[in-house]
N, C-alpha and C positions, 0 to 999 in steps of 0.2 A: 806622844801617845796617839794623838789624832792622826798625825802623819803616818805612823805605822799601821793604824787601822785602815786608813784609806788605801795604803799599799796592799794590804791583805785582801781587801774587798775587790780591788781592781784585778787581782790575780784569780779571783773566784771563777770556777768553771761555769756556774750558773750565769754570771755576768757575761762571760765569753760566749755562751750559747745565745743569750738574749741579743747581744751585739750582732752575731752572725745571722740569727733568725730574722731580725728586723732591719738589718743592713744599716745600723747606726754607725756614723763615722766615729771611729775610736778616739779621735783627738778631742771630741766633745765630752769624753768620759775620763780623760787623762787626769792623773792625780799627782802631777808634778807641782812644784811650788807656784810657778807662774799661772798655770791653769786654775788652780784652787784660789789663788789670790784674786784673779780676774772674776771668777764666778761669785765669790763672796762680795766683792766690791760692787759689781753690777747689781746683784740681787738686793743688797742693802740700799743702793741708790734708788732703785725702783720702788722698794718697800715704802719709802717715805712719801711717794707721790700719790696724792688722792686721785685715783682713777680706777675705772673698772678694768678687769682682765689684766692684772699686773703680770701674771704668768705668761700671757701672750706677748706682752712687751719684752719680757726677758728673752723669749724665743725669737722675737723679731731682730734681736741683735746678733743672732747666730751667723748670718752671712757676713757680718762686718768685723766681728771679734771672735777669736777663739778663746773659749773659757769652759770650765767644768759646768756643764748645763744643769745637772742635778743639784749641785750646790747653789747655783744662781737661782733656780726655782725654789729651793728650800729657804733661801735667805729672804725672798720676797714674801714668804709666809709670815714674816715678823709682823706684818700688818695683816690682821685678821679681824673678824667681827668683834673680838674682845678688846684688841689693842687700838683699833682705828679711832674710836671716839676720843680717847685721851691724846693720841698722837696728833690728830688733826686739830684738836683744840689747842694743843701746845704750839703747833705750827702757826695757827691763826693769831694767837697772842704774841708770838715772837715776831711775826711779820708786821703786826700792828705796831709793836714797839719800834722795830727798825724804821718804819714809815712815819712814825710820830702820830699815828692815828689812835684815837680812843676806841678800844674794842667795844663792840655792841654786846649786850647781854645775850648769851647763847643758850638755846635749848637743844639738847641732843636728840632731836627728832628729824626724820626725813622731811617732814612738811616744813619745819623751820628752815632747814638747810636749803631746800628748793626755793622757798620764798625770799631768802636773803642772799642767794648766791651772788647776785650783782654787787652787793655791798661787801661781801667777805672775800671775793675771788682774788683780788690783788694782794691783800695782806696774807691770805692763806698760802698762795703760791710763792710769795716772798719768803715766808717761813719755811715752806717746803724746800725751796732752793737751798736755804741755809742748812737745814737738817740733812738733806740728801748729800750735799757736798761734804759737810763735816762728818756725818756718820759713815759714809763710804770711805772717806780719807782715813778716818780712825781705824776702820775695819782693815783697810789695805795695810796700814802700818802694823797693826796688831798681829795679823796673820803672818806677815813677813817676819816680824820680830820673833814670834813664837816658833815658826817653822825653822828659821835659822838657828835659834837657840836649841831646838831639838836635834838638829844636825850636829851642832858643835858638841852637845852632850853625848850623843852616840859616838862621835869620833874620839872623844876623850875616854869614854868607857872602853872602846876597842883598843886604844893605845895602852891604857892601864892593864887590860887583860893580857896583852902581848908581853908587857914587862914582867908580869907575875910568873 
């Protein structure tokens, strides 16, 4: 379903006009499986990293990797002002667990975070590495799996239609 909708959107005249007007390289808007998988994977990897300007980080990868940029940007929105506190707290607890460190009591305020950054930096980014790798790997597998399943389902439907 998603695959078909992406294909329809990519054939839209408005999208074609936008690409032509702003001279956007069309390969960064491609909706084939590889480009979609790369965009989702990169966006989710970046989404778990506690840093400002995550969208800029996604765009910084454009010269090095070809991926569907709108999907990469959309995936990094998974971390937003509502999801960041629980995500980063979970990453801190996980990193503390991996490092065998007793986690400090946390207050979800900017002041507490700034005052304790030295103490939580290593456990936070250890947990970040874990969730970025696991989350993006899982996303890579899931998008590939469902995309291929969709293709096989469509082929089967077309074979059954021809037999009828």
